[in-house]
C-alpha positions as CSV (number, residue, x, y, z in Angstrom):
1,X,53.0,9.3,22.6
2,X,52.1,5.6,22.5
3,X,49.6,5.7,25.0
4,X,47.5,8.4,23.1
5,X,47.7,6.8,19.9
6,X,46.4,3.4,21.5
7,X,43.8,5.3,23.3
8,X,42.7,7.0,19.5
9,X,42.8,3.5,18.2
10,X,40.8,2.1,20.8
11,X,38.2,4.9,20.3
12,X,38.2,4.2,16.2
13,X,37.6,0.6,16.7
14,X,35.0,1.0,19.5
15,X,33.3,3.6,17.0
16,X,33.6,1.0,13.9
17,X,32.0,-1.8,16.2
18,X,28.9,0.7,17.3
19,X,28.1,2.0,13.8
20,X,28.2,-1.6,12.4
21,X,26.0,-3.1,14.9
22,X,23.7,-0.1,14.5
23,X,23.7,-0.8,10.6
24,X,23.2,-4.3,11.2
25,X,20.0,-3.7,13.5
26,X,18.6,-1.1,10.9
27,X,18.9,-3.8,8.1
28,X,17.8,-6.7,10.2
29,X,14.4,-4.9,11.2
30,X,13.7,-3.4,7.9
31,X,14.8,-5.6,5.3
32,X,14.5,-9.3,6.7
33,X,12.3,-11.6,5.2
34,X,9.4,-13.9,7.2
35,X,9.1,-17.0,5.9
36,X,5.5,-18.6,5.4
37,X,4.7,-21.9,5.2
38,X,1.3,-21.8,3.9
39,X,-0.7,-19.5,1.7
40,X,-3.1,-18.2,4.4
41,X,0.2,-16.3,5.8
42,X,1.7,-15.5,2.3
43,X,-1.7,-14.0,1.0
44,X,-1.7,-11.9,4.5
45,X,1.6,-10.6,4.0
46,X,1.2,-9.9,0.3
47,X,-2.0,-8.2,1.3
48,X,0.1,-5.9,3.5
49,X,2.7,-5.9,1.0
50,X,5.9,-7.0,3.9
51,X,8.8,-8.7,3.0
52,X,8.0,-12.5,2.9
53,X,9.4,-15.7,1.2
54,X,7.0,-18.5,0.7
55,X,7.6,-21.8,-1.7
56,X,4.7,-23.3,-3.3
57,X,3.5,-25.4,-6.1
58,X,2.9,-29.1,-7.0
59,X,4.0,-29.7,-10.6
60,X,5.7,-26.4,-10.7
61,X,7.6,-25.4,-7.6
62,X,7.8,-21.4,-7.3
63,X,9.6,-19.3,-4.8
64,X,7.9,-16.1,-4.0
65,X,9.6,-13.3,-2.6
66,X,7.5,-10.3,-1.5
67,X,10.5,-7.1,-2.2
68,X,8.0,-4.3,-0.6
69,X,5.9,-1.5,-2.2
70,X,7.1,-0.4,-5.8
71,X,5.6,2.6,-7.3
72,X,2.7,0.8,-9.0
73,X,1.9,-1.8,-6.3
74,X,3.4,-4.6,-4.2
75,X,6.6,-6.1,-6.0
76,X,7.1,-9.8,-6.2
77,X,10.1,-11.8,-7.5
78,X,8.7,-15.0,-8.9
79,X,11.6,-17.8,-9.1
80,X,11.0,-21.0,-10.9
81,X,12.8,-23.4,-8.8
82,X,11.1,-26.9,-10.4
83,X,9.4,-27.4,-13.5
84,X,7.2,-29.9,-14.5
85,X,9.0,-33.6,-14.2
86,X,6.9,-34.9,-17.2
87,X,7.9,-32.1,-19.7
88,X,11.2,-31.8,-20.3
89,X,11.0,-28.6,-22.5
90,X,9.8,-27.0,-19.4
91,X,13.2,-27.6,-17.3
92,X,14.9,-24.9,-19.6
93,X,12.8,-22.4,-17.3
94,X,14.1,-23.5,-13.9
95,X,16.2,-21.0,-12.4
96,X,14.6,-18.0,-14.4
97,X,12.8,-15.2,-12.5
98,X,10.6,-12.2,-12.9
99,X,9.3,-9.3,-10.9
100,X,5.4,-8.8,-10.9
101,X,3.4,-6.0,-9.6
102,X,0.2,-6.8,-7.7
103,X,-2.0,-3.9,-6.9
104,X,-1.8,-2.8,-3.3
105,X,-4.1,-4.7,-0.9
106,X,-4.9,-7.3,-4.0
107,X,-4.6,-11.0,-2.8
108,X,-3.8,-12.8,-6.1
109,X,-1.0,-15.2,-7.3
110,X,1.7,-12.8,-8.8
111,X,2.2,-14.4,-12.2
112,X,-1.8,-14.8,-12.8
113,X,-1.4,-11.3,-14.9
114,X,1.5,-11.9,-16.8
115,X,1.4,-8.4,-18.3
116,X,2.3,-6.9,-14.9
117,X,5.5,-9.0,-15.0
118,X,9.1,-8.5,-16.3
119,X,12.1,-10.7,-16.4
120,X,13.5,-13.8,-18.1
121,X,11.0,-16.1,-16.8
122,X,8.0,-14.2,-18.4
123,X,10.0,-13.9,-21.7
124,X,10.5,-17.7,-21.5
125,X,7.1,-18.3,-21.0
126,X,6.0,-16.1,-24.2
127,X,8.4,-17.9,-26.4
128,X,6.9,-21.2,-25.5
129,X,3.6,-19.8,-26.0
130,X,4.5,-18.3,-29.2
131,X,6.3,-21.4,-30.4
132,X,3.1,-23.8,-29.5
133,X,1.1,-21.7,-31.6
134,X,3.2,-21.6,-34.4
135,X,3.6,-25.3,-34.4
136,X,-0.2,-25.6,-34.0
137,X,-0.8,-23.3,-36.9
138,X,2.2,-25.3,-39.3
139,X,0.2,-28.7,-38.3
140,X,-3.2,-27.2,-39.2
141,X,-2.7,-24.8,-41.9
142,X,-4.6,-26.8,-44.6
143,X,-7.5,-27.0,-42.3
144,X,-7.3,-23.3,-41.5
145,X,-7.2,-22.5,-45.2
146,X,-10.3,-24.9,-46.1
147,X,-12.1,-22.6,-43.2
148,X,-11.2,-19.5,-44.9
149,X,-12.0,-20.2,-48.6
150,X,-15.3,-22.3,-48.0
151,X,-18.1,-20.1,-47.0
152,X,-20.2,-22.1,-44.2
153,X,-23.3,-23.2,-45.5
154,X,-26.4,-21.5,-44.7
155,X,-29.6,-23.1,-43.8
156,X,-32.2,-21.4,-46.4
157,X,-35.4,-23.3,-45.8
158,X,-37.9,-21.2,-44.7
C-alpha cells in the first residue's frame, strides 16, 4: 500500500507542476508588459493597443500602462509619479491614477481627452480647476459686476 500511495502522490505532484507551468506560460505570453523607453515605441504600441509600460515627463512624470482593448477603445492606466516640484499644491496628486480610453488606432496622450478618463486623478484635476475658477471669480467679482452693469460704449459717429 505504501508504494501505491507514493506513486499517486508523485503523480499529483507532477500534474500540479505541469499545470502551474502551463498557467505561468499562458499568463507570461498574454499579459506581460513590454517596457518602452521613448515616445515612438509607446506610440506604436498604443496604435496596436498592446500591453506596454512607459514612463515620461519633465515637470510632471507619468507612468502610462496600456492595459489592452476595452469595449470603446484602448484602455490606458495613467499614474502620476511626480508632480511639479515648483508647486506644492500639486504634490497631493502624486500616486493617483486614472484609466483613459483612446480610440483604436489613434495615437494621442491618453490624458489629452480628459472626458474619456475616470479615476481619482481625473477627479483631483477637476477639483483643482474648479477651485482655481472659484478663486478667480472671488478675486475679480467687482470687475465682473461692472462689466455686467455698464453697457459697452457704442461708437455712434456716422
